SEMAR-653215 format. One line per 2 residues: number of its first residue (from 1); their letters; for each residue x negated, y, z of C-alpha. Coordinates in steps of 0.001 Angstrom, whole numbers, m for minus. Layout:
! residues N
NUM) A) X/Y/Z; ...
END
This chain:
! residues 340
1) ME) 19593/70935/m45923; 20921/71256/m42353
3) AT) 24547/71735/m41373; 26719/71765/m38301
5) EE) 29748/69427/m38080; 32006/72264/m39194
7) QY) 29748/73219/m42099; 29469/69600/m43196
9) SS) 33261/69133/m43107; 33694/72245/m45261
11) LP) 31538/70798/m48052; 33549/69629/m51097
13) RI) 34087/65863/m51122; 32194/65540/m54409
15) RR) 29198/67173/m52694; 29403/64801/m49736
17) LA) 29578/61841/m52103; 26496/63120/m53909
19) IL) 24692/63221/m50562; 25877/59689/m49779
21) FT) 24602/58212/m53045; 21289/59996/m52624
23) VI) 20916/58576/m49116; 21695/54945/m50021
25) GP) 19525/55011/m53157; 20079/54149/m56835
27) DN) 20453/50358/m56485; 23154/50526/m53824
29) AT) 24803/53580/m55364; 25278/51697/m58625
31) EV) 27398/49061/m56884; 29658/51641/m55219
33) LA) 29914/53915/m58277; 31443/51037/m60251
35) SF) 34804/51979/m58700; 34638/55588/m59998
37) DD) 35661/56824/m63457; 33241/58490/m65899
39) AE) 34308/62051/m65065; 33778/61506/m61342
41) IE) 30384/59900/m61911; 29286/62830/m64083
43) AI) 30423/65330/m61443; 28621/63431/m58691
45) AR) 25439/63226/m60786; 25494/67005/m61328
47) EM) 25819/67558/m57580; 22957/65134/m56894
49) MD) 20669/67126/m59177; 21375/70284/m57151
51) LE) 20647/68742/m53760; 17760/69886/m51634
53) LI) 16074/68012/m48775; 18649/66063/m46736
55) DD) 17816/66008/m43031; 18437/63111/m40622
57) KM) 21536/64710/m39120; 23291/65053/m42458
59) QQ) 22299/61520/m43442; 23996/60320/m40250
61) QV) 27060/62469/m40946; 27568/61101/m44426
63) LD) 27076/57486/m43326; 29586/58016/m40510
65) EF) 32161/59368/m42933; 31781/56816/m45712
67) SS) 30871/53595/m43853; 34210/51974/m44758
69) LL) 33696/52848/m48455; 30315/51134/m48364
71) LE) 31768/48028/m46735; 34729/47823/m49124
73) SA) 32324/47958/m52052; 29895/45521/m50457
75) TS) 32511/42820/m49902; 33197/42648/m53647
77) IR) 29575/42124/m54683; 28766/38576/m55700
79) GG) 25477/36789/m55584; 24981/33168/m56562
81) YK) 22705/31036/m58704; 22633/33356/m61717
83) VA) 21647/36385/m59658; 18916/34447/m57853
85) LK) 17600/33023/m61121; 17510/36440/m62799
87) TM) 15551/37841/m59850; 12955/35069/m60100
89) EY) 12720/35534/m63875; 11715/39154/m63331
91) AR) 9095/38066/m60816; 7662/34927/m62423
93) GA) 9012/34599/m65974; 11784/32351/m67310
95) NR) 9991/28986/m67272; 8488/29386/m63816
97) AR) 11801/30723/m62477; 13726/27629/m63583
99) SL) 11079/25403/m62038; 11389/27249/m58743
101) AS) 15182/27224/m58904; 15250/23431/m59164
103) KL) 13468/23217/m55802; 15705/25661/m53933
105) DL) 17764/24575/m50949; 21049/26310/m50267
107) PS) 20618/29097/m47701; 22397/28960/m44364
109) DA) 25674/30872/m44220; 25256/31590/m40532
111) PS) 24883/35265/m39774; 21602/36508/m38388
113) DL) 21195/37505/m34758; 22808/40865/m34024
115) GD) 20506/41556/m31130; 21690/43461/m28063
117) FS) 25083/44197/m29611; 26134/40536/m29698
119) EM) 25014/40067/m26092; 27552/42567/m24774
121) RA) 30721/41425/m23065; 33864/41409/m25196
123) QQ) 35375/44437/m23449; 32167/46444/m23913
125) MW) 32038/45570/m27604; 35682/46495/m28123
127) NL) 35239/49827/m26328; 32497/50691/m28821
129) LK) 34245/49310/m31895; 37843/50456/m31536
131) AE) 37132/53873/m33055; 35590/52302/m36175
133) QP) 37342/51593/m39467; 39224/48229/m39547
135) QT) 36976/46980/m42346; 33904/47688/m40220
137) IA) 35417/45908/m37219; 36351/42919/m39389
139) FL) 32803/42711/m40683; 31271/42682/m37207
141) LS) 33746/40110/m35872; 32764/37934/m38819
143) AI) 29088/38310/m37956; 29242/37389/m34265
145) DA) 29978/34164/m32426; 33537/32902/m32999
147) SK) 34323/32688/m29277; 33279/36330/m28733
149) AA) 35263/37416/m31797; 38343/35651/m30409
151) EI) 37952/37431/m27065; 37762/40804/m28804
153) LE) 40810/40070/m30963; 42861/39335/m27862
155) LM) 42036/42820/m26529; 43722/44486/m29537
157) DE) 47384/45289/m30032; 49350/43133/m32496
159) VM) 49179/45659/m35334; 45407/45920/m35136
161) QS) 45018/42136/m34759; 46985/41580/m37949
163) EI) 44973/44093/m39961; 41639/42764/m38710
165) VI) 42283/39041/m39318; 43493/39667/m42870
167) SM) 40365/41739/m43556; 38201/38980/m42064
169) GH) 39842/36420/m44314; 39152/38494/m47404
171) LG) 35490/39152/m46630; 33220/37462/m49129
173) PT) 29664/37746/m50470; 28115/41033/m49401
175) SS) 25198/43240/m50334; 22616/42970/m47553
177) DI) 21058/46293/m48544; 24296/48239/m48131
179) LE) 25333/46386/m45000; 21929/46972/m43439
181) KV) 22539/50704/m43729; 26006/50381/m42193
183) LK) 24626/48257/m39356; 21914/50801/m38682
185) NL) 24637/53413/m38523; 26595/51315/m36041
187) SR) 23471/50641/m33976; 23851/54124/m32508
189) HT) 26039/52290/m29959; 23128/50319/m28564
191) EG) 19493/50713/m27740; 18806/47348/m29346
193) RM) 18330/46352/m32941; 20951/45194/m35411
195) PP) 19222/43296/m38237; 20937/42945/m41612
197) PV) 23299/39982/m42064; 22940/37185/m44561
199) SK) 24812/37229/m47838; 28037/35549/m46780
201) LG) 30368/36502/m43979; 33983/35990/m43068
203) GA) 36376/34016/m45243; 39000/31434/m44328
205) EH) 36582/29014/m42682; 35142/31499/m40202
207) LA) 38544/33065/m39541; 40023/29636/m38780
209) GV) 37182/28983/m36354; 38023/32209/m34518
211) MK) 41784/31622/m34527; 41431/28135/m33053
213) LL) 39949/29800/m29969; 42790/32292/m29508
215) DT) 45663/31898/m27093; 48124/29494/m28751
217) AV) 50930/32038/m29009; 48604/34719/m30407
219) GK) 47147/32297/m32954; 50570/31169/m34181
221) NL) 51770/34747/m34534; 48687/35782/m36502
223) LT) 48930/32751/m38771; 52509/33744/m39594
225) VI) 51323/37291/m40354; 48564/36021/m42637
227) ES) 50904/33659/m44493; 53382/36507/m45040
229) AD) 50704/38902/m46300; 48713/36413/m48384
231) AE) 50137/32912/m48845; 46947/31592/m50440
233) LG) 44749/32830/m47586; 47259/31488/m45075
235) AL) 47119/28032/m46638; 43313/28043/m46590
237) VL) 43176/29131/m42954; 45769/26547/m41935
239) KE) 43825/23822/m43728; 40616/24834/m41936
241) MF) 42342/25132/m38553; 43685/21588/m38556
243) SF) 42403/18964/m40977; 43015/15226/m41174
245) RD) 39892/14514/m39128; 41405/16580/m36297
247) LV) 44045/13905/m35742; 41570/12490/m33224
249) KL) 42853/15233/m30895; 46321/13679/m30715
251) NQ) 47095/11663/m27608; 48578/8185/m27930
253) NA) 52208/9283/m27583; 51771/11977/m30226
255) MQ) 50094/9559/m32638; 52884/7030/m32121
257) RV) 55418/9750/m32971; 53509/10606/m36144
259) MR) 53292/6963/m37187; 57070/6668/m36942
261) EV) 57378/9416/m39596; 54640/8404/m42045
263) DT) 55226/5537/m44446; 52584/2808/m44444
265) TT) 51461/3318/m48051; 50716/6999/m47444
267) MV) 48857/6329/m44193; 46729/3593/m45738
269) MA) 45716/5946/m48560; 45012/8760/m46076
271) MR) 42843/6488/m43911; 40595/5662/m46847
273) SA) 38038/8289/m45770; 38888/8385/m42049
275) ST) 36203/8076/m39386; 35919/4949/m37245
277) EL) 37062/6997/m34246; 40238/8089/m36015
279) TD) 41090/4637/m37394; 40701/3187/m33900
281) II) 43114/5804/m32533; 45632/5018/m35266
283) YG) 45382/1260/m34647; 45689/1899/m30930
285) SL) 49013/3656/m31412; 50534/537/m32996
287) SK) 51509/m2853/m31705; 48928/m5596/m32099
289) RG) 50804/m7033/m35081; 51300/m3597/m36659
291) AE) 47630/m2734/m36262; 46545/m6017/m37870
293) AL) 48905/m5494/m40800; 47639/m1931/m41357
295) RE) 44005/m3056/m41121; 44586/m5792/m43709
297) EL) 46230/m3350/m46124; 43327/m936/m45766
299) EM) 40742/m3687/m46344; 42572/m4980/m49426
301) MA) 43130/m1523/m50917; 41537/m875/m54308
303) PA) 39136/2084/m54730; 41030/5389/m54820
305) RL) 40236/8805/m56223; 39314/11479/m53728
307) KE) 42185/13717/m54808; 44652/10868/m54140
309) VE) 43239/10415/m50640; 43380/14158/m49958
311) AA) 46977/14326/m51238; 47998/11563/m48817
313) QE) 46197/13283/m45952; 48025/16519/m46712
315) IV) 51369/14700/m46518; 50405/13375/m43082
317) LQ) 49298/16843/m41970; 52578/18383/m43106
319) IV) 54419/15892/m40920; 52112/16625/m37984
321) RK) 52613/20395/m38357; 56395/19989/m38563
323) LE) 56460/17870/m35402; 54264/20414/m33654
325) ED) 56475/23329/m34757; 59524/21462/m33431
327) GE) 57787/21026/m30093; 57739/17230/m30335
329) IS) 53954/16868/m30148; 50931/18908/m29170
331) ID) 48086/18994/m31681; 45487/19964/m29082
333) GN) 45829/16676/m27235; 47146/18353/m24103
335) GD) 50525/17869/m22523; 52400/14824/m21342
337) DQ) 54417/13967/m24445; 57258/11538/m23785
339) YV) 59780/10173/m26245; 62965/8159/m26015
END
């Protein structure tokens, strides 16, 4: 089966879908077909039975057309302990599988090396990516180094930035088999290789890591966009962008300003799990007598539940964010904050 671009475009969509599912194979097709109704699946199956040999050119054409569909399906596929256990049961039987499962270490969530593609400069990467579907761009920015992803984001217009960061935040467990095919399709941009990624990409944590590297004004604007579009995602990103442990970034004047707003009981509870570096900074922002009093309260404090400590830390962080929004402090430790 060989067709020109025009001939391919003239094929009915149901025929092109049949070609797609033939190309990606039964296992991957099953995952994508889950979003179709019974009548559509039956029609696609009939078309698949009528297909002849599919040449390389048509395989490339169908992957080009439906790459975003593959990615959208892939980002909803979940793995986890049960899936891994079931796989080992097929291979080694139930008893042996459970024995092996008890010895497993959690896999790294870091994406695999993307070869020559990830070694390009940000402008080169963006020139190659900007014609792709937003979901595809979001996937790749989630797979590369955070600093490079931030550089690429800053090359986009505001509308594109907003769409991409929200997609990045919603990326979750993915099917390596499907994504490998999409990556191979995208590798037409380079002469290098693009190996398949691991099973987890994107999400609030990675997105926060990228946004912390953006220009301050750009980052604030995008955070507002995310919070407006998805309040839950916005809260997760904000939490990852600046946590209680990040208070070590505050300079002495900023910490003194924070301490004037936080009541002692809350701060003592929040400091329960603080690092030595952070407690020293907090003590250093107080007078000698104030520091001694706070240290004594912390030493005398009864054991506290983790959720109580985290609740107190969140109160402190809310105060810090409010002061930063009002321009009274800088949370990056820069600036010459002065107060009267």
